[in-house]
N, C-alpha and C positions, 0 to 999 in steps of 0.2 A: 681491452689493455694487453699487452702481447708481455712476454716473460724478460725478466731480466738477463737470462738468458741470450734470449735472443736481440737484444739489443746490445749488450757486448759482444755477439757474434758481428753484429752492421757495424759497431763504431769500429773494430779492429778489421774487415771489410775494406772499410772507408779509408782508415788508414795505409793499407797497403796498397791503393790508388797513389796515393800521394806518395809514398817511399817504400818501393819492395824488397829494401833491404830491411824493412823493419820488421818483415815478416817470417824470415828467418830465410837458411841457405838455397831453400828450394821451392818451386812452388809450380803449379798443371802445367803453365806454361814453358817450361824447362824442363821438366820430365815426360815419359815415353810412356804409354800403359802397356802390359801385357792383355797380349788377346786370350790369354790361356785361361780354360775355366777348372773351378774346383772337382767336376766329374770327368774331365779330360784327366786329370795325373794320374800317373800309376808309379806309387813310392817306390824309391828305391831303380827306377828307371829314367822317369822327369824329371831335369835339373841337373843331373850326376855329374854335369862338369860344370857347376856355376862354384863359384868361389866369392865370396859377400860377407856381410856381416847385417846383421838385423837387430832391432831394439824391437822387445814386448816389453807392453806397456799395462799393468795387472795390479787387482786391489788383494792379492794375496801376501803380504808380506811375514805371515809367519811361516811360507813356505822357501821364504830366501836366508832364512836364518840355519847358522849351521845345527842344532839346537834341535830342528825341526823333526818330533820320530815319526813322519813319515815320508812320502816321497815327494824329496823337494824337488827345486826348480834346477836344481844342479843336478839332481839326478838326469829327472827329463832329457837334461839338454846332452848327457854324456851319451844316455841311450841313442838320442837321436841322432848326435853325431859319428854313432859308431856305423850310421846308415848317409849321412851327409855329412862326412870328414869337413868339409871345406864351407860348408855354410856356419859361421861363429853367430850364437845366440847370446846376445845380449839381456837380460831379464832385468826392468826395474819396478819396481814397486810403492806404493805409498800409503799409508795407514788413512788418508783422505782423498782417496782414490775419486772418489766423484767429482768433486769437486778440483781437483791437481789436474784430473783428464779432458774437463770440457774446456779450463785454460790453455791446454795443450793444442787440442781438437783444433780451438777456436784460432791458436795462431797461424793455422793452415800453411805447416812449414815441413819440411822431410828430417825434423829431428827424431821421430820413431817410423814402426812398418807396421807392427802388430801393436791393435790398442781394442782393448775390451770397450766394447761401448759405452760412452754414458749415456745420458739422459739428452736425443736429441730426437726431433722431429722428423719423422718418417722422410718425409719431401726432402730434407735438407741430408738423406743419406750422403745423394751421390754428389756430395759437396765434398765431402771429406774422405769416401771410401769406393772401393772398386766394387764392381759383382761381381761376387761368385758364380753367376750363373742366371738363368730363368729358374723360378720355382718351381717351374713344371719340370726340368731336369734335376733340380736338387733335390726336391723330394723322394726322387730314382735311389737318393745317394744318401741323406739325413731326412729325423726329426725336425719338426718345426721349422723348415725351413724359409716358411712366411711373415715368423716372429717379429726376423728385422728386414723386410723388404719391402720394397715399395714401386709402383707400375708395374708390377709381374718379375722385377728382378731380386735378386737374394744379396743384403751386404754383411751380413753376421751371421755367424754358425755360432751356437752355442757351445761352449766349454762341457756342460753335461743338460741333464734334466733334472726338474727337482720337485717335491712337491711341497707343502706347507702343512705342516703337522705340528705334534706339540712333543717337543724332548722331556723323556723323563726318567726317573730312576728307577726301576723296577724292582731292586731292594724296599726301598720306602715304603713303595705301594703296597708289597706283601707285609711288611710290619706294620702298614694302618689297615691293613683285613682287606683291601681293595681287591676284590678276585675278579672283577669286570671291569674291562677300561670303558669311562662315561662315552655316551653318545648325545648327549643334549646337555646345554649351557647349566641345567639343574641339577645336575648328576654331576659334573665336573666341579661347583663350585664343593655340592655334597663331601665330592671326594679330598677338596682342599681340605675344608674343615675336618675332615678326619684326621686328614695329615697331622694340623695342627694340633688336634689331640690328644693322637697317642706315636706322634715321632719327636722329633728336636729339630726335624726339615724344616725352609721355607717352604710354604707352601707352594707358591709362583714367583719368582725371581723376574723383576721387572726389565731388568738393565737399562732404568730411567737416564743414567747420566749417557747414556750411548744414544744418540739420537738415532742412528740406522737402526740400530736394534728397534726400539719404538717403532718405527714406521713398518716393520716386518706385517703388524698387525692389519693393515692395507691390504695383505696378499691373501686374505682370509674372506674380503667380501663380496667377491665374485662365484664362480662354479661352487664353490667350497658351501656357502652361505644361502646358493640360490638354486643349486642344481644345473644352473642354465648355462652351457656354454658361451654364448652370445651377448651372459650381461655387461662383462665391463666393458668390452670395446664397440658392442651397438646398441646396446640398452641402457645403461648409462648415462653417456653422456647427453642422451633427451631426457631423462628424468628427471620431473623434480620432486624434490621432498625427498632422496631416494636413504636418508638417514634417519625417519622416522620408522618409529614400530609397524610392524604389520601387523593389520588387525585381526586380519585371518590364520596367520599362522608366527606369534612373537618372538620364536626361538630361533628364527631363519632372519637372512637377509645381514645386512651393514648394522643395526640397530644391537640385534642379537649379539654380534663378534664384540662392539666394541663397549656394550652392557658387563661383556662377562669380565672386562680390565677394571671397569667400575666398580664391578662389585665387587671381585675378589679385594681390592685394596681399599675400600671404604668398608670390607669385613675385618680390616686388619688381616689378611691371609697371604701379603708381601712381605717382603726383606722391612725392618724396622723402620729405619732412613732409608728410601730412595733414593736421596742424593749423592749417600757414599756407594751407590753398585760400582762395578769396574769388571767387565769383560774381560779380562784373562784369568783373573781370577775364579771367575765364576765357572769357566771349565771344569778345575779340577774341584771345586763343590761341587758339580753337579756329580763327578765321577765319584767322589768318596761318601755321598747321599748326606751330602748339608742342604743340600735345594733337590726339590721332589718334581718342578716341573720349569722351562720353559718353552716360549712360543716363540718359535724359530724353524725356518725352512731346515729341511734335510742333510741339507750341506755343514748343519751345524755338530751331527751327532759323532763324523767322525773325528772330530779337533774335540770334545770334550771324550770320547773312548780313549784318545790317545793323551788324556791328560793324567791319565795316574797308573793304578794297579786292577781298577775294577771295570774295565772295559764294558763286560759281561751283565754289568748292574745297568748301562747305558740304553735304552730302546726308543721308539719310536711311535708316535699315536697318532691315529688320524683325529684334524679336530673335531671339537665335540658339537658339532651341528648335523642335525637330521632333517632333510627333506621329502614329505610325502615315503619314509620308511626307509629312504637309502640315505647312504651317504656319502658324500663326493671329494676327491681329491685331483685338483686342478695340476697339468703337467706343464711347465714352464724351461726355459732355458735359464740356467744362473744368469751369466755374464756371458757376451759374442764376443768373438774375435774379430775386429774390424782389418780390412789392412789399406794402408792412406795411397791415396790416391797423388800425393805430390811425388813418391819418391821412383828411383827408374824402374822399367820394365823387370831388370833383371833382377832388383830386390822384390820385385810385387810378384814375381816367380817363385823366390826364397820362402815368400813368408806364406803363400798360400800351400807350399808343401809342406813349411811347418805346422802349418793348423790344421791338414790334413791328417799329418800323424799324428800330434796332437788329439785328432778326434777319432782315430783306424786301429794306432797302435800301441799309445803312451798307458793305456789305461787308465787315465784320470781319473774318468768319471767314475765308474768302482772302487777306484783308491780315494776318493773322495766322500764314497756315499751316494753318487750320483746315478740317475738314469741316464746309460748309453748312447749318443746322437748318431752313431751312425745308424744307417736304414736296417741294416738286415742283424743289427745286436739286440736280438731279444732277453737280454741277460736283465735280471731286478739285483740291486742290492741285498743281502737281508737285513738290513735296518726294517724293508717294507714288509715284513712277517704280519703287523697288524693290518697290513691294510688290503687279505684279502676276499673280505666283503664288501670292501668299496671301490665304487664306480669310479674309473680316473676318466676326467675329459682333459681336452685343449683349447682353452680361448677361442675362439675363433676371430677371425683377423676382423679389424674396421671392415664396413661397407666401400664400396670404390666411391670414390670423393671424398670420403670421412674420416681420409686414414691419421688427420692430427686433430679431428675434434675434441678426441677427449685431451688431447694436449693443451688445448686452449681454453676448455672449459677450467680444466684443472688450473691453469694459470691467472684466468682472470676470475675463480672463485679464492686465489691463492690456500686453496686446500691440500694440493699436491700428494691427491690420491696414487700410489703406488710409485711416488716419481720424490723419497727422497723426502716424505713429509711428516717425519717424525714428534715436531714440534709441537703440532697440534694432538700426537696420543700423550708428550711429555704432558701435558695440559690437562688429560683425562687425571693422568696420576694424582697433580697437583690438587685437584680440586675436590676428588672423593677423600685425599689422606684429612684435606683441607677442614672437610665438611662444608662444600662451597658449593658451586653450581650443580642441580640432580644430572643425571644422565640423559633426563632426557629434556634442559635444558639447553645441555653442552649440542645436543642433537638438534636443537630446533635453531641455534646459531648456525651449522653448519650449511644445515638446508637454505636457509635465507640466503647464504654465501653462494651456494653451488646453484640455488635454481636462477639467483639473478644471472648469474655467468651462463645455463644452458640460454634464460631468453636473451642473452646476448649475441649469441652462437647461431643461432635460432636462423 
């Protein structure tokens, strides 16, 4: 069974054959492609004579608000225009970005120039995006050049590098008498109990209402829970029963990750009513100590630091799983910039210049608590001060010929691991809160679906 997204894409493609007008104002047949590659761009020199307008689609609605306390999109565009005054940049944001972007992408027209790449099979990148250059050449100038790559070509440049850990309030931890950060699931649950006993803070805020926030739990089951950089893209797509408890080391692998959430809810260590969580207000609550912990990527830290007067109280800790005596954190891209293959060569060049400026000159990554993507930039944000003893690893790419295997198993199992699969995580909260299925029963159901999908794709 193929994904609904693939079916939609096929339907749109068929409609395009009937009427090109139905697919928007532009198409690959009417557009010429730029031969410029990312490594060839010299900012301030390349494209200095270009006069055009580009449209950039992204998920950061907060950065488009006049009230945003950090560096806004308007600020970045203004700085970019000091170097390229004749390239007008229009920024469009959407709170339901993952779905909206996919719809815009599948229209296959020229209504956008730069897009934060949504969930698309690697084999389809070239249908929508231009290449920035070969992976071999791109690795010399950016980190994670192979993350959005296919057949030796890089189609996406990450806006920043992120790790997955836990946002926490330092002051609340001090009030609870916690002097050392937890490194195992048992220690973490014990700390949550101390917080409930000794403070008024919500020990763990689930953000249940936001499916995307729930989906973040999937980000911890790879290198973080296994210590294996090949796990997500090479091992998991071939593994049957990946969600069962590891008999030799039960505090590792996917089971241990999801059990932390189940136990926290079942033990009353989360908000009183999960159906009333609110993402926007949770930022201020973390800032002022009403919330002790939230399981989210490092990107969330700056937003919570900026949400009140207590920025110094908001910290970031490694996820509490230890494998063979070590803690791990995976480095991955947040979203990646993709450039439309259907726009003019001039707009492709202007778009690539803007992406390179955002990557090398804007300071975006550090401003947002991310890891800079430029290959020669070794700086790290202060929020990673607790990661000095953590081994940082990058997910290895899929093996040749298996670039879409994880996506296919994900689709056929309907679990959507690391692919906006928040609904299944919401179900964990529901079952734990209502004394329903045990975590073992939930994981067994997932294993059945995943194993069947693995067999189907062998």
